[in-house]
FIBAVO-108934 format. One record per residue: residue number from 0; residue in one letter; y, x, z of N, C-alpha, C, O in turn. Coordinates in pm, whole numbers. Layout:
// FIBAVO-108934
   k r   n.yy   n.xx   n.zz  ca.yy  ca.xx  ca.zz   c.yy   c.xx   c.zz   o.yy   o.xx   o.zz
 NUM a      Y      X      Z      Y      X      Z      Y      X      Z      Y      X      Z
...
This chain:
// FIBAVO-108934
   k r   n.yy   n.xx   n.zz  ca.yy  ca.xx  ca.zz   c.yy   c.xx   c.zz   o.yy   o.xx   o.zz
   0 x  23572    284  -1577  23502    394  -1511  23370    417  -1585  23302    322  -1625
   1 x  23335    542  -1603  23212    576  -1672  23091    554  -1582  23102    550  -1459
   2 x  22977    539  -1646  22853    523  -1571  22816    654  -1503  22843    762  -1555
   3 x  22753    642  -1386  22709    761  -1314  22591    826  -1385  22508    757  -1443
   4 x  22584    958  -1381  22463   1024  -1432  22341    979  -1352  22354    927  -1241
   5 x  22223    998  -1408  22099    948  -1351  22061   1007  -1215  22003    937  -1131
   6 x  22093   1132  -1191  22047   1202  -1070  22086   1126   -943  22200   1081   -932
   7 x  21993   1109   -848  22023   1030   -727  22133   1090   -639  22194   1017   -561
   8 x  22160   1220   -650  22267   1280   -569  22403   1219   -600  22489   1215   -512
   9 x  22425   1172   -723  22558   1122   -758  22597   1001   -673  22710    994   -625
  10 x  22507    907   -655  22543    790   -572  22560    832   -426  22643    775   -355
  11 x  22481    931   -381  22495    981   -244  22628   1054   -227  22690   1047   -121
  12 x  22672   1125   -331  22802   1194   -327  22913   1090   -312  23004   1108   -231
  13 x  22906    982   -390  23010    879   -381  23010    812   -244  23116    775   -193
  14 x  22893    795   -185  22886    739    -50  22957    831     48  23029    784    136
  15 x  22938    962     33  23007   1059    121  23158   1045    106  23231   1052    205
  16 x  23205   1026    -17  23350   1010    -38  23400    876     17  23514    867     62
  17 x  23317    773     13  23357    643     69  23378    652    220  23459    578    275
  18 x  23305    741    286  23318    757    431  23420    864    470  23452    878    588
  19 x  23470    939    373  23563   1048    402  23704    994    423  23742    893    365
  20 x  23779   1063    508  23918   1024    533  24015   1109    453  24135   1083    454
  21 x  23965   1209    385  24050   1296    305  23966   1368    201  23849   1336    183
  22 x  24027   1465    134  23952   1540     32  23834   1616     93  23837   1655    210
  23 x  23731   1635     13  23613   1710     56  23593   1832    -33  23627   1831   -152
  24 x  23537   1936     26  23499   2055    -48  23351   2045    -80  23280   1966    -17
  25 x  23303   2122   -175  23162   2118   -215  23071   2144    -95  22966   2081    -82
  26 x  23112   2236     -6  23030   2267    112  23019   2145    204  22913   2120    261
  27 x  23129   2069    218  23127   1947    301  23031   1843    241  22955   1779    313
  28 x  23036   1829    110  22949   1733     43  22804   1775     58  22716   1691     79
  29 x  22778   1906     47  22642   1959     67  22588   1916    203  22475   1868    214
  30 x  22669   1934    306  22627   1896    442  22603   1746    450  22506   1703    512
  31 x  22690   1667    387  22675   1521    389  22545   1478    320  22486   1377    356
  32 x  22501   1555    220  22378   1523    149  22255   1577    222  22142   1549    183
  33 x  22278   1654    328  22167   1710    404  22110   1838    345  22000   1879    380
  34 x  22186   1901    253  22142   2027    194  22193   2143    279  22297   2132    343
  35 x  22117   2253    279  22166   2373    347  22286   2426    270  22296   2406    149
  36 x  22377   2494    339  22496   2548    275  22467   2682    207  22541   2779    226
  37 x  22360   2687    130  22327   2808     55  22411   2810    -72  22445   2705   -126
  38 x  22447   2929   -119  22531   2937   -240  22479   2855   -358  22557   2791   -428
  39 x  22346   2856   -381  22293   2779   -495  22314   2630   -476  22339   2559   -573
  40 x  22303   2580   -353  22325   2438   -326  22471   2401   -342  22505   2298   -400
  41 x  22559   2488   -289  22703   2462   -297  22747   2463   -444  22825   2377   -486
  42 x  22698   2559   -521  22735   2567   -663  22684   2446   -741  22754   2394   -827
  43 x  22561   2402   -711  22507   2284   -778  22587   2160   -744  22613   2076   -831
  44 x  22627   2149   -619  22709   2035   -576  22845   2042   -643  22898   1939   -687
  45 x  22904   2161   -649  23035   2178   -714  23027   2134   -860  23118   2069   -911
  46 x  22918   2170   -928  22901   2131  -1069  22896   1978  -1081  22954   1921  -1173
  47 x  22827   1912   -988  22820   1766   -990  22959   1706   -964  22997   1607  -1028
  48 x  23035   1765   -872  23170   1715   -842  23260   1731   -965  23337   1640   -997
  49 x  23249   1846  -1032  23330   1869  -1153  23294   1766  -1261  23381   1719  -1334
  50 x  23164   1732  -1270  23122   1632  -1368  23183   1496  -1336  23223   1423  -1426
  51 x  23189   1462  -1207  23250   1335  -1167  23400   1335  -1194  23457   1230  -1222
  52 x  23464   1452  -1187  23605   1463  -1224  23621   1433  -1373  23709   1358  -1413
  53 x  23533   1494  -1456  23540   1471  -1601  23517   1325  -1637  23575   1274  -1733
  54 x  23434   1257  -1559  23406   1115  -1584  23518   1025  -1532  23517    904  -1555
  55 x  23616   1083  -1461  23728   1005  -1411  23701    932  -1281  23774    840  -1244
  56 x  23594    972  -1211  23557    905  -1086  23623    975   -967  23667    910   -872
  57 x  23628   1108   -973  23693   1188   -869  23812   1261   -928  23827   1270  -1050
  58 x  23897   1312   -839  24004   1402   -881  23989   1531   -804  23928   1535   -697
  59 x  24044   1638   -860  24044   1766   -790  24189   1794   -754  24266   1844   -836
  60 x  24225   1762   -629  24364   1774   -583  24411   1919   -592  24504   1950   -667
  61 x  24349   2006   -518  24374   2150   -527  24240   2207   -571  24140   2136   -575
  62 x  24240   2334   -603  24115   2398   -642  24013   2382   -530  24035   2428   -418
  63 x  23901   2318   -562  23794   2304   -465  23805   2186   -370  23713   2162   -292
  64 x  23915   2111   -376  23931   1991   -292  23919   1868   -380  24002   1843   -466
  65 x  23813   1790   -355  23786   1673   -438  23811   1545   -360  23789   1540   -239
  66 x  23857   1442   -430  23885   1313   -366  23852   1201   -464  23843   1223   -584
  67 x  23834   1079   -409  23813    961   -494  23940    934   -570  24050    948   -516
  68 x  23927    896   -694  24044    857   -774  24092    722   -720  24012    630   -699
  69 x  24220    712   -699  24277    588   -643  24297    482   -749  24343    372   -719
């Protein structure tokens, strides 16, 4: 597994996935991080989720549905 990027949101994102019972959408992760569901926040979170997919930490099951890699 690759190292997490430096930004503190990444470890908080993984914590949200550790507590999730299924796939999460960017808007769900935004709420879990305590961010407002504004488009700029959701898009920023989506970009972080996509980066975690590229690092092999998360998977994108369907478009916009992210889950921990098993």
